[in-house]
C-alpha positions as CSV (number, residue, x, y, z in Angstrom):
1,M,-0.1,-0.1,-0.2
2,R,2.9,2.1,0.7
3,N,4.5,1.7,-2.7
4,I,1.4,2.1,-4.1
5,L,1.1,5.9,-2.9
6,V,4.7,6.6,-3.3
7,V,4.0,5.9,-6.8
8,L,0.9,8.3,-7.2
9,I,2.9,11.2,-5.6
10,I,5.3,10.8,-8.2
11,C,2.8,10.9,-10.6
12,L,1.0,13.6,-9.5
13,G,4.3,15.8,-9.2
14,L,5.0,14.7,-12.8
15,K,1.4,15.9,-13.8
16,G,1.7,19.2,-11.2
17,F,4.8,20.3,-13.3
18,S,3.6,19.7,-16.9
19,Q,5.5,21.4,-19.3
20,E,3.7,24.5,-21.5
21,L,4.6,23.6,-24.6
22,N,3.7,20.7,-27.1
23,C,6.1,21.5,-29.8
24,N,7.0,19.6,-33.1
25,V,10.6,21.0,-34.0
26,V,11.6,20.0,-37.9
27,V,15.3,20.7,-39.0
28,N,15.7,21.3,-42.7
29,A,19.1,21.3,-44.8
30,E,18.4,20.0,-48.1
31,Q,20.0,23.2,-49.6
32,T,22.7,22.8,-47.7
33,G,23.5,19.4,-49.9
34,N,24.3,17.5,-47.0
35,E,20.7,16.7,-45.6
36,N,21.6,13.4,-44.5
37,F,24.1,14.6,-42.3
38,P,23.8,12.9,-38.4
39,I,24.2,16.2,-37.0
40,F,21.1,17.8,-38.3
41,K,19.0,14.8,-36.9
42,T,20.3,15.2,-33.3
43,L,20.2,18.8,-33.8
44,E,16.3,17.9,-34.5
45,K,15.9,15.6,-31.7
46,Q,17.8,17.7,-29.3
47,L,15.7,20.4,-30.2
48,N,12.3,18.9,-29.6
49,E,13.5,18.1,-26.2
50,F,14.9,20.8,-25.0
51,I,11.6,23.0,-26.2
52,N,9.1,20.7,-24.9
53,N,10.7,19.3,-21.6
54,T,12.1,22.8,-20.7
55,K,10.1,24.2,-17.5
56,W,9.9,28.1,-18.8
57,T,7.6,29.3,-16.5
58,N,6.3,29.0,-12.9
59,K,2.8,28.2,-13.7
60,T,1.2,24.5,-13.8
61,F,-0.3,23.7,-17.4
62,K,-2.8,21.0,-17.6
63,D,-2.0,18.3,-20.7
64,Q,-4.9,19.9,-22.5
65,E,-3.6,23.5,-21.7
66,R,-0.3,23.2,-23.3
67,I,0.4,25.4,-26.1
68,N,0.8,23.8,-29.5
69,C,3.5,25.0,-31.7
70,N,5.4,24.1,-34.6
71,M,9.2,25.3,-35.4
72,F,10.7,24.7,-38.8
73,L,14.4,25.1,-38.9
74,N,16.0,25.5,-42.3
75,V,19.4,25.2,-42.7
76,T,21.2,27.3,-45.7
77,N,24.3,26.8,-45.4
78,Y,27.0,25.6,-42.7
79,S,30.8,25.6,-41.8
80,G,32.2,23.4,-38.6
81,E,30.0,24.8,-35.9
82,S,28.4,27.3,-37.7
83,F,25.0,27.7,-39.0
84,Q,23.0,29.8,-41.4
85,A,19.0,29.2,-41.3
86,T,15.7,30.9,-41.1
87,L,13.5,29.8,-38.3
88,Q,9.5,29.7,-39.0
89,V,7.3,29.6,-36.0
90,Q,3.5,29.0,-35.0
91,S,1.9,28.1,-32.2
92,S,-2.2,28.1,-32.1
93,R,-5.0,27.9,-29.5
94,P,-7.8,25.9,-29.0
95,I,-11.4,27.9,-29.2
96,Y,-14.0,27.7,-26.8
97,G,-16.8,24.9,-27.2
98,S,-15.7,23.4,-30.4
99,S,-12.9,21.1,-32.1
100,F,-11.3,23.9,-33.5
101,S,-8.0,26.0,-32.6
102,T,-6.9,29.4,-33.7
103,P,-3.7,30.3,-35.3
104,I,-1.5,32.8,-32.8
105,Y,1.6,33.7,-33.7
106,N,3.0,33.3,-37.4
107,F,6.8,34.6,-37.4
108,N,9.7,33.7,-39.9
109,D,12.8,34.2,-38.4
110,K,15.4,35.3,-41.3
111,D,18.3,36.3,-39.5
112,F,18.9,33.1,-37.5
113,N,22.9,32.1,-37.2
114,F,24.0,30.2,-34.2
115,R,26.8,27.4,-33.5
116,Y,25.4,24.0,-32.6
117,L,28.3,21.2,-31.5
118,E,26.6,18.2,-32.5
119,F,25.3,17.0,-28.5
120,Q,26.4,19.6,-26.8
121,N,23.8,20.7,-23.8
122,L,21.2,23.0,-24.5
123,I,20.5,24.9,-21.3
124,Y,18.1,27.9,-20.8
125,N,19.0,30.7,-18.3
126,P,16.4,33.4,-18.2
127,S,18.6,35.8,-17.3
128,Q,22.2,35.1,-18.9
129,F,23.3,34.8,-22.5
130,E,23.8,31.1,-23.4
131,S,23.9,30.6,-26.8
132,N,22.3,32.8,-30.1
133,L,20.6,29.2,-30.5
134,I,19.1,29.6,-27.0
135,S,18.2,32.7,-27.0
136,V,16.7,32.7,-30.4
137,I,14.1,29.9,-29.2
138,A,13.9,31.0,-25.8
139,F,12.7,34.3,-27.2
140,H,9.9,32.9,-29.5
141,V,8.9,30.5,-26.9
142,N,7.9,33.4,-24.5
143,M,6.2,35.4,-27.5
144,M,3.9,32.2,-27.9
145,L,3.5,32.0,-23.8
146,A,2.6,35.9,-24.2
147,L,0.4,36.1,-27.0
148,D,-1.5,32.6,-26.1
149,A,-1.9,34.6,-22.4
150,D,-3.1,37.8,-23.5
151,S,-5.9,36.0,-25.7
152,F,-7.4,34.6,-22.7
153,Q,-7.0,37.8,-20.3
154,E,-6.6,41.2,-20.7
155,N,-2.7,41.9,-20.7
156,G,-2.4,38.2,-19.6
157,G,1.0,38.1,-21.3
158,D,2.5,41.0,-19.2
159,A,5.2,38.5,-17.7
160,Y,6.6,36.9,-21.1
161,Y,6.8,39.8,-22.7
162,K,9.0,41.5,-20.9
163,Q,11.1,37.8,-20.2
164,A,11.4,38.2,-24.4
165,Q,12.5,41.9,-23.9
166,I,15.1,40.6,-21.1
167,I,16.3,38.0,-23.6
168,T,16.4,40.5,-26.3
169,N,18.8,42.9,-23.9
170,Y,21.4,40.4,-23.4
171,S,21.4,38.5,-26.4
172,Q,22.9,41.6,-28.1
173,Q,26.3,41.0,-26.7
174,G,26.5,37.8,-28.8
175,N,26.5,39.9,-31.9
176,F,24.1,38.2,-34.2
177,K,21.7,39.7,-36.2
178,G,17.7,40.8,-35.2
179,W,18.7,42.1,-31.5
180,K,19.2,45.5,-32.4
181,L,17.2,48.3,-33.4
182,E,19.6,48.5,-36.3
183,D,19.0,45.2,-37.4
184,G,15.5,46.2,-39.5
185,L,11.7,46.6,-38.6
186,Q,11.5,43.0,-39.1
187,S,13.8,41.8,-36.2
188,R,13.2,40.4,-32.9
189,F,14.0,43.7,-31.4
190,S,11.1,45.4,-33.5
191,L,8.7,42.8,-33.0
192,I,9.0,42.9,-28.9
193,D,9.3,46.9,-29.5
194,N,6.7,47.3,-31.1
195,V,4.4,45.2,-28.7
196,L,5.2,47.2,-25.5
197,S,5.5,50.5,-27.2
198,P,2.5,52.6,-26.7
199,T,2.0,53.1,-30.6
200,F,0.7,50.2,-30.8
201,K,-1.2,49.5,-27.4
202,E,-4.4,48.3,-29.4
203,F,-2.4,45.3,-30.6
204,R,-2.9,43.8,-27.3
205,D,-6.7,44.8,-26.5
206,V,-7.6,43.1,-30.3
207,M,-6.0,40.0,-29.0
208,Y,-7.8,39.6,-26.1
209,T,-11.4,40.7,-27.5
210,Y,-11.0,38.7,-31.2
211,H,-10.6,35.9,-29.3
212,R,-12.3,36.0,-25.6
213,N,-15.5,38.2,-26.9
214,G,-15.4,36.9,-30.8
215,L,-14.4,33.3,-31.1
216,D,-15.0,31.9,-28.0
217,I,-18.3,32.8,-28.0
218,M,-19.6,31.5,-31.3
219,S,-20.3,28.0,-30.0
220,D,-23.3,30.0,-28.4
221,D,-23.9,33.0,-31.1
222,V,-22.3,33.2,-34.4
223,K,-23.7,36.2,-35.0
224,A,-22.4,37.7,-31.8
225,G,-19.1,36.3,-32.3
226,K,-19.0,37.7,-35.6
227,V,-20.0,41.4,-34.3
228,A,-17.4,41.7,-32.0
229,I,-14.0,40.4,-34.1
230,S,-15.5,42.6,-36.5
231,K,-15.5,45.4,-34.1
232,S,-12.0,44.2,-32.7
233,L,-10.4,44.7,-36.1
234,E,-11.9,47.9,-36.5
235,K,-9.5,49.2,-33.6
236,F,-6.5,48.7,-35.8
237,Q,-7.5,51.5,-37.5
238,A,-5.7,53.9,-34.6
239,I,-2.8,52.0,-35.3
240,N,-2.8,52.6,-38.8
241,R,-3.0,56.2,-38.7
242,R,0.0,56.3,-36.7
243,R,1.9,53.8,-38.5
244,P,0.9,52.7,-41.6
245,N,1.7,48.9,-42.9
246,S,3.5,48.6,-39.4
247,F,5.4,45.2,-39.2
248,L,2.7,44.7,-35.9
249,L,-0.4,44.3,-38.2
250,R,1.7,42.2,-40.5
251,I,2.1,39.7,-37.9
252,F,-1.3,39.7,-36.6
253,F,-2.5,39.1,-40.2
254,D,-0.2,36.8,-41.1
255,A,-1.1,34.4,-38.8
256,K,-4.9,35.6,-38.9
257,A,-6.0,36.9,-42.7
258,E,-7.1,33.3,-43.9
259,E,-9.0,32.7,-41.0
260,V,-10.6,36.1,-41.2
261,E,-11.9,35.6,-44.8
262,Q,-13.6,32.4,-43.3
263,I,-15.4,33.9,-41.1
264,F,-17.0,36.6,-43.0
265,S,-17.7,34.5,-45.8
266,D,-19.7,32.2,-44.3
267,G,-23.2,32.7,-42.6
268,P,-25.2,34.5,-40.6
269,N,-25.3,37.3,-42.4
270,V,-23.5,40.9,-40.8
271,N,-22.7,43.7,-42.1
272,I,-19.1,43.7,-43.6
273,A,-18.7,47.0,-45.8
274,S,-17.4,48.9,-43.4
275,L,-15.0,45.8,-41.9
276,K,-13.9,44.9,-45.9
277,E,-12.7,49.1,-46.2
278,T,-10.9,48.5,-43.1
279,L,-9.1,45.9,-43.8
280,Q,-8.2,47.4,-47.5
281,K,-6.7,49.8,-45.4
282,I,-4.7,48.3,-42.3
283,A,-3.5,44.8,-44.0
284,P,-2.9,45.5,-48.2
285,M,-1.2,42.7,-48.6
286,H,-4.1,40.3,-48.0
287,S,-6.5,42.0,-50.1
288,S,-7.1,39.2,-52.4
289,K,-8.3,37.4,-49.0
290,W,-10.5,40.2,-48.7
291,Q,-12.1,40.5,-52.2
292,N,-13.2,36.9,-51.6
293,I,-15.7,38.0,-48.5
294,K,-19.0,38.6,-50.1
295,Y,-21.1,37.2,-47.9
């Protein structure tokens, strides 16, 4: 009986410390011409274990609360321990009362160079630079956690955005691209800087209202949900007036454009004339999708 109790305590303890992510990492090295080299499979295996087994927060996540995400690491060149790559990061969260999920984050990190020695230990230190490989992965993990939290609670992602900013600051010492102001308007630096800037204050409000007041009520009242989503997207006009064609709006619609098109191309009918005009202004890169909205 005592042994059974010990086993139960251990199991409950492990469940209580369930990790936050359910992430699938794929490493593709076709462009190097050496895609079958063992080092790439080793890197893929280590990254999957690192991301899914690291405890990223001090919160307890139930199995059904784990964030589903994908990372596609495309290695374009390498020499010895030096790798040149791009990283596509995507995450989603479930929609209340349905079996569907909604995309939350879709970021193509084009400035991802790193050093990696096969079988090296991958250890995350939240307050200290370890390697650019660790920093880039940890940055995007915290962005996924932050955006997911914002979609459930107003300003719920504060702690994770702060950690992403800390990672940005200490990673500048590594002299890798993507961490500094001079690295351009579509860098990791620009992303976290924009999210936390008052210039883009409506962004986080929309993340909450679009999901909680819109998508999550559609299982009970589709029309009310569509109206709420339309109203939330209208708030982006303020951002667009201050900063037309901003990187942050591009990030949002890279994840959401197809979903928005689908929502407003089916019943029940709501007034979409104003919304279509707004979408053409704030996300012109997806104009073909907005033209398809005819319901």
